[in-house]
C-alpha positions as CSV (number, residue, x, y, z in Angstrom):
1,X,9.2,-7.5,13.2
2,X,9.6,-3.9,12.0
3,X,6.4,-1.9,12.8
4,X,5.3,1.4,11.5
5,X,4.4,2.6,15.0
6,X,1.8,5.2,15.7
7,X,1.1,7.1,18.9
8,X,-2.2,6.3,20.4
9,X,-4.9,8.5,18.7
10,X,-5.9,11.3,21.0
11,X,-9.2,13.1,20.9
12,X,-10.3,11.2,17.8
13,X,-13.1,9.1,19.1
14,X,-15.9,11.1,20.8
15,X,-18.4,9.6,23.0
16,X,-16.8,6.5,24.3
17,X,-19.4,3.7,24.7
18,X,-22.2,6.1,23.9
19,X,-23.5,7.2,20.5
20,X,-20.7,7.6,18.0
21,X,-17.9,6.2,20.1
22,X,-15.5,3.5,19.1
23,X,-15.4,1.6,22.5
24,X,-18.9,0.0,22.7
25,X,-18.4,-2.5,25.5
26,X,-16.3,-3.4,28.5
27,X,-15.6,-7.1,29.5
28,X,-14.7,-7.2,33.2
29,X,-13.5,-10.1,35.3
30,X,-15.2,-10.5,38.7
31,X,-12.9,-11.8,41.5
32,X,-10.0,-9.6,42.1
33,X,-11.2,-7.1,39.4
34,X,-14.7,-5.9,39.9
35,X,-14.5,-6.9,43.6
36,X,-11.9,-7.9,46.1
37,X,-14.5,-10.3,47.7
38,X,-18.3,-10.5,47.8
39,X,-20.6,-8.0,46.2
40,X,-18.9,-5.2,44.3
41,X,-18.6,-1.9,46.0
42,X,-20.6,1.2,45.3
43,X,-17.9,3.0,43.4
44,X,-17.6,0.2,40.9
45,X,-21.4,-0.3,40.5
46,X,-22.0,3.5,40.0
47,X,-19.3,3.5,37.3
48,X,-21.0,0.6,35.5
49,X,-24.4,2.4,35.7
50,X,-22.9,5.6,34.3
51,X,-21.3,3.7,31.4
52,X,-24.5,1.8,30.6
53,X,-26.5,5.0,30.7
54,X,-24.5,6.3,27.8
55,X,-25.1,3.2,25.7
56,X,-22.1,1.1,26.7
57,X,-22.5,-2.6,27.2
58,X,-21.0,-4.5,30.1
59,X,-20.1,-8.2,30.0
60,X,-19.2,-9.8,33.3
61,X,-16.6,-12.6,32.7
62,X,-15.9,-15.0,35.6
63,X,-14.3,-18.4,36.3
64,X,-17.1,-19.0,38.8
65,X,-20.0,-21.3,38.4
66,X,-23.0,-19.1,37.7
67,X,-24.9,-20.2,40.9
68,X,-21.8,-19.4,43.0
69,X,-21.5,-16.0,41.4
70,X,-25.1,-15.2,42.2
71,X,-24.6,-16.2,45.8
72,X,-22.1,-13.4,46.1
73,X,-23.7,-11.0,43.7
74,X,-27.4,-11.9,43.5
75,X,-28.5,-8.8,41.5
76,X,-25.7,-9.1,38.9
77,X,-28.1,-9.2,36.0
78,X,-29.3,-5.7,36.9
79,X,-25.8,-4.2,36.6
80,X,-24.5,-6.0,33.4
81,X,-25.8,-6.9,30.0
82,X,-24.5,-10.5,29.9
83,X,-22.5,-12.9,32.0
84,X,-19.8,-15.3,30.7
85,X,-19.4,-17.9,33.5
86,X,-17.2,-21.0,34.1
87,X,-14.2,-19.4,32.5
88,X,-15.9,-19.1,29.1
89,X,-17.9,-22.3,29.1
90,X,-21.4,-20.7,29.5
91,X,-23.2,-17.5,28.6
92,X,-26.1,-16.2,30.6
93,X,-28.5,-13.5,29.4
94,X,-32.0,-12.6,30.5
95,X,-32.0,-15.5,32.9
96,X,-31.1,-18.2,30.3
97,X,-27.7,-19.9,30.5
98,X,-26.3,-21.4,27.3
99,X,-23.5,-24.0,27.2
100,X,-20.6,-23.4,24.9
101,X,-19.0,-26.8,25.4
102,X,-19.8,-30.3,26.4
103,X,-19.7,-30.9,30.2
104,X,-16.6,-32.6,31.7
105,X,-17.2,-36.3,32.3
106,X,-18.9,-36.7,35.7
107,X,-16.6,-39.7,36.3
108,X,-13.8,-37.2,37.0
109,X,-15.7,-35.6,39.9
110,X,-16.5,-39.1,41.3
111,X,-12.9,-40.1,41.1
112,X,-11.6,-37.0,42.7
113,X,-14.1,-37.1,45.6
114,X,-13.1,-40.7,46.3
115,X,-9.6,-39.3,46.8
116,X,-10.9,-36.7,49.3
117,X,-10.7,-33.8,46.9
118,X,-13.4,-31.2,47.4
119,X,-14.3,-31.0,43.6
120,X,-17.4,-29.0,42.5
121,X,-19.2,-29.5,39.3
122,X,-20.6,-26.7,37.2
123,X,-22.7,-26.9,34.1
124,X,-19.4,-27.7,32.2
125,X,-16.3,-27.3,34.4
126,X,-15.0,-29.0,37.5
127,X,-13.5,-26.7,40.1
128,X,-11.2,-27.3,43.1
129,X,-8.3,-25.9,44.9
130,X,-5.0,-25.5,43.0
131,X,-3.3,-27.6,45.7
132,X,-5.2,-30.6,44.3
133,X,-3.8,-30.2,40.8
134,X,-1.6,-33.3,41.0
135,X,-4.6,-35.5,41.9
136,X,-6.5,-33.9,39.0
137,X,-3.7,-34.7,36.5
138,X,-3.5,-38.3,37.7
139,X,-7.2,-39.0,37.4
140,X,-7.5,-37.2,34.0
141,X,-4.7,-39.5,32.7
142,X,-6.2,-42.6,34.3
143,X,-9.6,-41.9,32.7
144,X,-8.1,-41.0,29.3
145,X,-9.9,-37.6,29.1
146,X,-8.9,-34.7,26.9
147,X,-9.1,-31.7,29.3
148,X,-7.2,-28.6,30.2
149,X,-6.3,-27.2,33.7
150,X,-6.6,-23.5,34.2
151,X,-5.2,-21.7,37.3
152,X,-6.9,-18.7,38.8
153,X,-4.8,-17.7,41.8
154,X,-5.6,-20.4,44.4
155,X,-8.3,-22.0,42.4
156,X,-8.1,-24.8,39.7
157,X,-10.6,-25.2,36.9
158,X,-10.8,-28.3,34.7
159,X,-12.3,-27.6,31.3
160,X,-12.8,-29.1,27.9
161,X,-9.9,-28.3,25.5
162,X,-10.4,-24.9,23.7
163,X,-12.6,-23.3,26.4
164,X,-11.3,-19.9,27.6
165,X,-12.5,-16.6,28.7
166,X,-11.4,-15.2,25.4
167,X,-13.6,-17.5,23.4
168,X,-16.5,-17.1,25.8
169,X,-16.4,-13.3,25.6
170,X,-16.4,-13.4,21.8
171,X,-19.5,-15.5,21.9
172,X,-21.2,-13.2,24.4
173,X,-20.3,-10.1,22.5
174,X,-21.7,-11.6,19.3
175,X,-25.0,-12.1,21.1
176,X,-25.0,-8.4,21.8
177,X,-23.9,-7.6,18.2
178,X,-20.7,-6.0,19.5
179,X,-17.3,-6.6,18.1
180,X,-14.3,-7.6,20.2
181,X,-12.5,-4.8,18.5
182,X,-14.9,-2.3,20.1
183,X,-14.3,-3.8,23.5
184,X,-12.0,-3.1,26.4
185,X,-11.2,-6.1,28.7
186,X,-10.2,-5.7,32.4
187,X,-8.6,-8.5,34.5
188,X,-6.2,-9.4,37.2
189,X,-5.4,-13.2,37.2
190,X,-3.8,-16.0,35.2
191,X,-7.0,-17.0,33.5
192,X,-7.5,-13.5,32.2
193,X,-4.8,-13.7,29.6
194,X,-7.1,-14.9,26.8
195,X,-9.8,-12.3,27.8
196,X,-7.4,-9.4,27.4
197,X,-6.0,-10.9,24.2
198,X,-9.4,-11.3,22.6
199,X,-10.4,-7.7,22.9
200,X,-9.1,-4.6,21.2
201,X,-7.5,-3.2,24.4
202,X,-6.6,-5.3,27.4
203,X,-6.1,-3.6,30.8
204,X,-4.5,-5.2,33.9
205,X,-5.3,-3.7,37.3
206,X,-2.6,-2.7,39.8
207,X,-3.3,-5.9,41.8
208,X,-2.9,-8.2,38.7
209,X,-0.4,-11.0,38.7
210,X,2.9,-10.0,37.2
211,X,2.5,-12.0,34.0
212,X,-0.8,-10.3,33.2
213,X,0.6,-6.8,33.8
214,X,3.6,-7.7,31.5
215,X,1.3,-8.7,28.7
216,X,-1.5,-6.1,29.1
217,X,-1.8,-3.2,26.7
218,X,-2.3,-0.8,29.6
219,X,-2.0,-1.1,33.4
220,X,-4.4,0.8,35.6
221,X,-2.7,2.2,38.7
222,X,-5.6,1.3,41.0
223,X,-6.8,-2.1,42.2
224,X,-10.0,-4.0,42.2
225,X,-13.3,-2.1,41.8
226,X,-11.5,1.2,42.2
227,X,-9.4,0.4,39.2
228,X,-12.5,-0.7,37.2
229,X,-14.1,2.6,38.0
230,X,-11.0,4.4,36.9
231,X,-11.0,2.7,33.5
232,X,-14.7,3.2,32.9
233,X,-14.4,6.9,33.7
234,X,-11.0,7.4,32.1
235,X,-9.8,8.5,28.6
236,X,-9.6,5.0,27.1
237,X,-13.3,4.2,27.4
238,X,-14.3,7.8,26.8
239,X,-12.4,7.7,23.5
240,X,-10.0,10.5,24.3
241,X,-7.2,7.9,23.8
242,X,-7.2,4.9,21.5
243,X,-4.0,2.8,21.6
244,X,-2.7,0.6,18.8
245,X,-2.0,-2.8,20.6
246,X,0.9,-4.8,19.3
247,X,-1.1,-7.9,18.7
248,X,-3.3,-6.3,16.1
249,X,-0.9,-5.9,13.1
250,X,-1.2,-5.9,9.3
251,X,1.7,-7.7,7.6
252,X,2.8,-5.8,4.5
253,X,6.0,-7.5,3.5
254,X,9.7,-7.4,4.2
255,X,12.3,-4.6,4.3
256,X,15.7,-4.9,2.6
257,X,17.2,-6.7,5.7
258,X,14.5,-9.4,5.5
259,X,12.6,-8.2,8.6
260,X,8.8,-8.3,8.4
261,X,7.1,-4.9,8.2
262,X,3.7,-4.3,9.6
263,X,1.1,-1.5,10.2
264,X,-1.2,-1.2,13.2
265,X,-4.6,-2.8,12.4
266,X,-6.4,-0.6,15.0
267,X,-8.1,2.2,13.1
268,X,-5.8,4.8,11.6
269,X,-5.8,6.7,8.2
270,X,-3.8,5.3,5.3
271,X,-3.2,6.6,1.8
272,X,-2.1,4.2,-1.0
273,X,-1.0,6.0,-4.1
274,X,1.0,5.3,-7.3
275,X,0.7,5.3,-11.1
276,X,-1.9,3.1,-12.9
277,X,-0.9,-0.6,-12.8
278,X,1.7,-0.2,-10.0
279,X,-0.1,-2.4,-7.6
280,X,-2.3,-0.1,-5.5
281,X,-5.2,-2.6,-5.4
282,X,-2.8,-5.3,-4.4
283,X,-1.7,-3.3,-1.4
284,X,-5.3,-2.4,-0.5
285,X,-6.4,-6.0,-0.9
286,X,-3.5,-7.1,1.3
287,X,-4.6,-4.7,4.0
288,X,-8.2,-5.8,3.6
289,X,-7.3,-9.5,3.9
290,X,-5.3,-8.8,7.1
291,X,-8.1,-6.9,8.6
292,X,-10.6,-9.6,7.9
293,X,-8.3,-12.3,9.3
294,X,-8.1,-10.3,12.5
295,X,-11.8,-9.9,12.8
296,X,-12.3,-6.3,11.8
297,X,-15.4,-5.2,9.9
298,X,-14.8,-3.5,6.5
299,X,-16.8,-1.6,3.9
300,X,-14.9,-1.7,0.6
301,X,-16.0,0.7,-2.2
302,X,-14.7,-0.9,-5.4
303,X,-15.3,1.1,-8.5
304,X,-13.3,-1.2,-10.9
305,X,-14.1,-4.7,-9.7
306,X,-10.7,-5.3,-8.2
307,X,-11.8,-6.7,-4.8
308,X,-14.4,-9.3,-5.6
309,X,-12.1,-12.1,-4.6
310,X,-12.3,-10.9,-1.0
311,X,-15.7,-12.6,-1.0
312,X,-14.0,-15.9,-0.6
313,X,-12.9,-14.9,3.0
314,X,-15.1,-15.8,5.9
315,X,-17.8,-13.1,6.7
316,X,-17.2,-11.1,3.6
317,X,-20.2,-10.4,1.3
318,X,-20.0,-8.9,-2.2
319,X,-22.8,-6.8,-3.7
320,X,-23.3,-5.0,-7.0
321,X,-21.3,-6.1,-10.0
322,X,-23.7,-7.6,-12.5
323,X,-26.6,-7.4,-9.9
324,X,-28.5,-4.2,-9.0
325,X,-27.1,-2.4,-5.9
326,X,-29.2,-3.1,-2.8
327,X,-30.5,-0.3,-0.7
328,X,-28.1,1.2,1.9
329,X,-29.9,-0.7,4.6
330,X,-29.3,-4.0,2.9
331,X,-25.7,-3.2,2.0
332,X,-24.8,-2.8,5.6
333,X,-26.8,-5.8,7.0
334,X,-23.6,-8.0,7.1
335,X,-21.8,-5.4,9.1
336,X,-24.5,-5.7,11.8
337,X,-23.6,-9.3,12.0
338,X,-19.9,-8.5,12.5
339,X,-19.1,-9.1,8.8
340,X,-17.7,-7.1,5.9
341,X,-19.1,-5.9,2.6
342,X,-17.5,-5.2,-0.8
343,X,-19.6,-2.9,-3.0
344,X,-18.7,-3.5,-6.7
345,X,-19.5,-0.4,-8.8
346,X,-17.6,-1.5,-11.9
347,X,-20.7,-1.8,-14.0
348,X,-22.3,1.4,-12.8
349,X,-22.1,4.6,-14.8
350,X,-20.6,7.8,-13.5
351,X,-24.0,9.2,-12.4
352,X,-24.8,6.0,-10.4
353,X,-21.4,6.0,-8.8
354,X,-21.6,9.6,-7.7
355,X,-25.0,9.0,-6.3
356,X,-23.7,6.1,-4.2
357,X,-20.6,8.1,-3.1
358,X,-22.9,10.8,-1.7
359,X,-24.7,8.2,0.4
360,X,-21.6,6.5,1.8
361,X,-20.6,9.0,4.5
362,X,-24.0,9.0,6.2
363,X,-24.2,5.3,5.8
364,X,-20.9,4.7,7.5
365,X,-21.3,7.2,10.3
366,X,-24.8,6.0,11.1
367,X,-23.5,2.4,11.5
368,X,-20.5,3.6,13.5
369,X,-22.8,5.5,15.8
370,X,-25.1,2.5,16.3
371,X,-22.6,-0.3,16.2
372,X,-19.1,1.0,16.2
373,X,-18.6,-0.6,12.7
374,X,-17.5,-0.8,10.0
375,X,-14.1,-0.4,11.6
376,X,-12.5,0.5,8.3
377,X,-13.7,2.1,5.1
378,X,-11.5,1.2,2.1
379,X,-12.1,3.4,-1.0
380,X,-10.4,2.8,-4.4
381,X,-10.3,5.6,-6.9
382,X,-10.5,7.9,-3.8
383,X,-10.0,11.0,-5.9
384,X,-13.4,10.3,-7.5
385,X,-15.0,9.6,-4.1
386,X,-13.5,12.5,-2.3
387,X,-13.5,15.0,-5.1
388,X,-14.9,18.4,-4.1
389,X,-17.4,18.2,-6.9
390,X,-19.0,15.1,-5.4
391,X,-19.0,15.8,-1.7
392,X,-19.4,18.3,1.0
393,X,-15.7,18.0,2.2
394,X,-16.8,18.4,5.8
395,X,-18.9,15.2,5.5
396,X,-16.0,13.0,4.5
397,X,-12.9,14.2,6.4
398,X,-11.8,11.3,8.6
399,X,-12.8,12.0,12.2
400,X,-11.4,9.1,14.1
401,X,-9.4,6.7,11.8
402,X,-10.3,3.6,9.9
403,X,-10.0,5.0,6.4
404,X,-7.8,3.6,3.6
405,X,-7.9,5.8,0.5
406,X,-6.4,4.4,-2.8
407,X,-5.7,6.7,-5.7
408,X,-3.4,7.5,-8.6
409,X,-4.5,11.2,-8.4
410,X,-3.4,12.0,-4.8
411,X,-3.1,15.7,-5.7
412,X,-6.9,15.8,-6.1
413,X,-7.7,14.8,-2.5
414,X,-9.1,17.5,-0.2
415,X,-6.5,19.1,2.0
416,X,-8.5,18.4,5.2
417,X,-8.5,14.7,4.4
418,X,-4.8,14.7,3.6
419,X,-4.0,16.4,6.9
420,X,-5.5,13.5,8.9
421,X,-3.4,10.8,7.2
422,X,-1.2,8.7,9.4
423,X,0.6,6.5,6.9
424,X,1.5,6.9,3.2
425,X,2.2,3.9,1.0
426,X,3.7,5.0,-2.3
427,X,4.1,2.3,-5.0
428,X,7.1,1.9,-7.2
429,X,7.1,4.5,-9.9
430,X,5.5,7.2,-7.7
431,X,7.1,10.6,-8.4
432,X,7.4,13.2,-5.6
433,X,5.7,15.8,-7.7
434,X,2.6,13.5,-8.0
435,X,2.1,13.7,-4.2
436,X,0.1,16.5,-2.7
437,X,1.1,19.0,0.0
438,X,1.3,18.6,3.0
439,X,2.7,15.1,2.2
440,X,5.3,16.2,-0.4
441,X,7.7,18.2,1.9
442,X,7.8,15.3,4.4
443,X,9.3,13.1,1.7
444,X,12.5,15.1,1.3
445,X,14.4,12.4,3.2
446,X,12.7,9.6,1.3
447,X,13.2,10.8,-2.3
448,X,16.1,8.3,-2.8
449,X,13.8,5.5,-1.6
450,X,11.1,6.4,-4.1
451,X,13.7,6.3,-6.9
452,X,15.0,3.0,-5.6
453,X,11.7,1.2,-5.3
454,X,11.1,-1.5,-7.9
455,X,8.0,-3.3,-9.2
456,X,6.5,-5.3,-6.3
457,X,7.8,-2.8,-3.8
458,X,6.5,0.3,-2.0
459,X,7.8,3.1,0.2
460,X,5.9,3.0,3.5
461,X,6.1,6.3,5.4
462,X,4.8,7.3,8.8
463,X,3.5,10.9,8.6
464,X,5.0,13.7,10.5
465,X,3.3,14.2,13.9
466,X,2.3,10.6,14.4
467,X,5.4,9.9,16.4
468,X,8.3,12.4,16.0
469,X,9.9,12.9,12.6
470,X,8.6,11.1,9.4
471,X,9.9,7.6,9.0
472,X,10.1,5.8,5.6
473,X,11.3,2.5,4.4
474,X,11.2,0.3,1.3
475,X,9.0,-2.8,1.6
476,X,8.9,-5.8,-0.7
477,X,5.2,-6.5,-0.7
478,X,3.8,-9.8,0.5
479,X,1.7,-12.1,-1.6
480,X,-2.1,-11.9,-1.5
481,X,-4.2,-14.7,0.0
482,X,-7.1,-14.2,-2.4
483,X,-6.7,-14.0,-6.1
484,X,-6.4,-10.5,-7.4
485,X,-8.0,-10.0,-10.9
486,X,-7.4,-6.3,-11.8
487,X,-10.6,-4.5,-13.0
488,X,-12.4,-7.8,-13.3
489,X,-15.8,-6.7,-14.6
490,X,-14.3,-3.9,-16.6
491,X,-12.2,-6.4,-18.6
492,X,-14.7,-9.2,-18.6
493,X,-17.7,-7.3,-20.1
494,X,-16.7,-3.6,-20.4
495,X,-15.5,-2.1,-23.6
496,X,-11.8,-1.3,-24.0
497,X,-10.7,1.8,-26.1
498,X,-10.3,0.9,-29.8
499,X,-6.5,1.2,-29.7
500,X,-6.3,-1.4,-26.9
501,X,-8.5,-4.0,-28.5
502,X,-7.1,-7.3,-29.7
503,X,-7.2,-8.0,-33.5
504,X,-7.1,-11.7,-34.5
505,X,-5.1,-12.3,-37.6
506,X,-4.2,-15.3,-39.7
507,X,-1.0,-13.6,-40.9
508,X,0.7,-10.2,-40.7
509,X,-2.1,-8.4,-42.7
510,X,-5.0,-10.8,-43.0
511,X,-7.6,-10.2,-40.2
512,X,-9.9,-12.8,-38.7
513,X,-13.0,-11.0,-37.5
514,X,-13.5,-7.6,-35.8
515,X,-11.3,-6.5,-32.9
516,X,-12.3,-7.8,-29.5
517,X,-13.0,-5.3,-26.7
518,X,-13.0,-7.4,-23.5
519,X,-12.1,-10.8,-22.1
520,X,-15.5,-12.4,-23.0
521,X,-15.2,-11.3,-26.6
522,X,-11.7,-12.6,-26.6
523,X,-13.0,-15.9,-25.3
524,X,-15.7,-16.2,-28.0
525,X,-13.3,-15.2,-30.8
526,X,-10.8,-17.7,-29.6
527,X,-13.3,-20.5,-29.8
528,X,-14.2,-19.5,-33.4
529,X,-10.8,-18.7,-34.9
530,X,-8.9,-21.2,-37.0
531,X,-5.7,-23.0,-36.3
532,X,-3.7,-20.7,-38.5
533,X,-4.6,-17.7,-36.3
534,X,-3.7,-19.6,-33.2
535,X,-0.3,-20.5,-34.6
536,X,0.4,-17.0,-35.9
537,X,-0.3,-15.3,-32.5
538,X,1.4,-18.0,-30.5
539,X,4.6,-17.6,-32.6
540,X,4.7,-13.9,-31.7
541,X,3.6,-14.2,-28.1
542,X,0.7,-11.9,-28.9
543,X,-1.9,-13.5,-26.5
544,X,0.3,-13.3,-23.4
545,X,1.5,-9.8,-24.3
546,X,-2.1,-8.4,-24.6
547,X,-3.2,-10.1,-21.4
548,X,-0.1,-8.7,-19.6
549,X,0.0,-5.2,-21.0
550,X,-3.7,-4.4,-21.6
551,X,-5.6,-6.5,-19.1
552,X,-2.7,-6.4,-16.6
553,X,-3.6,-10.0,-15.6
554,X,-0.2,-11.3,-14.8
555,X,-1.5,-14.8,-13.8
556,X,-3.4,-15.4,-17.0
557,X,-0.6,-13.9,-19.1
558,X,1.8,-16.4,-17.5
559,X,-0.4,-19.3,-18.4
560,X,-0.8,-18.0,-21.9
561,X,2.9,-17.7,-22.3
562,X,3.4,-21.3,-21.3
563,X,0.8,-22.4,-23.9
564,X,2.5,-20.3,-26.6
565,X,5.8,-21.9,-25.8
566,X,4.2,-25.3,-26.2
567,X,2.9,-24.3,-29.7
568,X,6.4,-23.0,-30.7
569,X,7.7,-26.4,-29.6
570,X,5.3,-28.3,-31.8
571,X,2.0,-28.6,-29.9
572,X,-1.1,-28.7,-32.1
573,X,-3.0,-25.4,-32.4
574,X,-6.3,-27.1,-31.6
575,X,-4.9,-28.4,-28.3
576,X,-3.5,-24.9,-27.6
577,X,-6.9,-23.4,-28.2
578,X,-8.5,-25.7,-25.7
579,X,-5.8,-24.9,-23.1
580,X,-6.4,-21.2,-23.7
581,X,-10.1,-21.6,-23.2
582,X,-9.7,-23.6,-20.0
583,X,-7.4,-21.0,-18.6
584,X,-9.8,-18.1,-19.3
585,X,-12.8,-20.1,-17.9
586,X,-10.9,-20.8,-14.7
587,X,-9.9,-17.2,-14.4
588,X,-13.0,-15.3,-15.4
589,X,-15.9,-17.7,-15.7
590,X,-15.7,-20.7,-13.4
């Protein structure tokens, strides 16, 4: 995979786990991580206390049975916010332990003990020494059970399939209303792989097994509780450094050699620009889909109704459109539940949109200060949102990443916002002179690429200063997962300019009713028009051409062209009308 790499952001995320910081929680393993045996030492406990005093949350994640953990660390609940025990099979908070899986069949413990194995049963798992793994495999097979064996240095845990520290910490963090993407994980052993992979940044300590050090995002140069203290007091958790781990990637498409091209999904600042109809909303939607699939929280400001289809994705809520806009508090409610929100402003007038734009910065920053979310703000028609006439520029300049601005008027963006961009995505048809300084001079080496890009392609450029010299490449854009209907509400119920309206005709000069100004008027006129009008327009390909060139709905235009072909080959006009109506209903109504 070809990746548009970025250096770790430095100095962009003030406050660490405290108010305003990106890292809100630390998920830390117990044995070999927080402690090298028994109760954790004073250095580690003091670091936990300092971190929590600034608002950070601590999740203790252990393979131990909870009762065995408390024998070694009886006051654990006083030092952490939540405990994930039994390698992710249970969650304990405020003295209540909740099971995340069905317990292993007790018949397995009985069978192992008859063979002389010192097996111990937890609320869910069965634990023993690794040296007894052969006996465990034999008895699991004899009993016909579906279980997994997890090694933790010299220990063996037998668990239901699918149970892991990674899944357990995700459940525990959800209880705390904290995202895995605002969390640093710290571990040392084989059973910590899923823990580190589940969180935004995974750290292996100096005493970690080689496989964990090899796969961790960062390796701390100290061991055990000393290493944990180093991480908690260091630049990662404080926010002075925020890496872009390789497992969090946004797939954009392929380069000319066929290699996949991806962007970091960890918060950065992206500008998507290009002429009208070039595919900007397709790219932004592609980015949004990738972020949602990876579990990031988004707020999408959608002035033209281009992103409503994202509501089909898990955890995404759409508001606005034909309904009144909720209050800011209601708009961001799904974000507090680790979800995402699309705000459809397509049926709002310019005054209402400006009023909403003025409220967005405070709404986003208040939620980021309280929750660390939304991780990303995606704004279409960003020139309108960021325009100096509508905002105090200091209130909206990206301060720590997680902004995607989409515009066909890039030259109207405030210079301070442009200066903080990490990646530029210029769609086919973008002219160098349509790009603002300080971006334009960086494209000197990419002018040929801009000229060579074709429809369905973009030039993706890493900005100067993110890692050495600017880097640009042509990307053939990937397909979207959700259906993209361009300017949905605008074309369904808005009014097109007179010169773009469709005029039904029975012949070259005989009109059949007034011109239609949107998709719904087109639908109603189509139901009422006679067979002669259907035959006339189908013969000239008029329906598909209008849908393609005016509504820019390539999918519906393709279906219309197929129906027109059928009419030209002898299909009855009434049958064609029914087929047209069904296609419009499926696209805009159903």
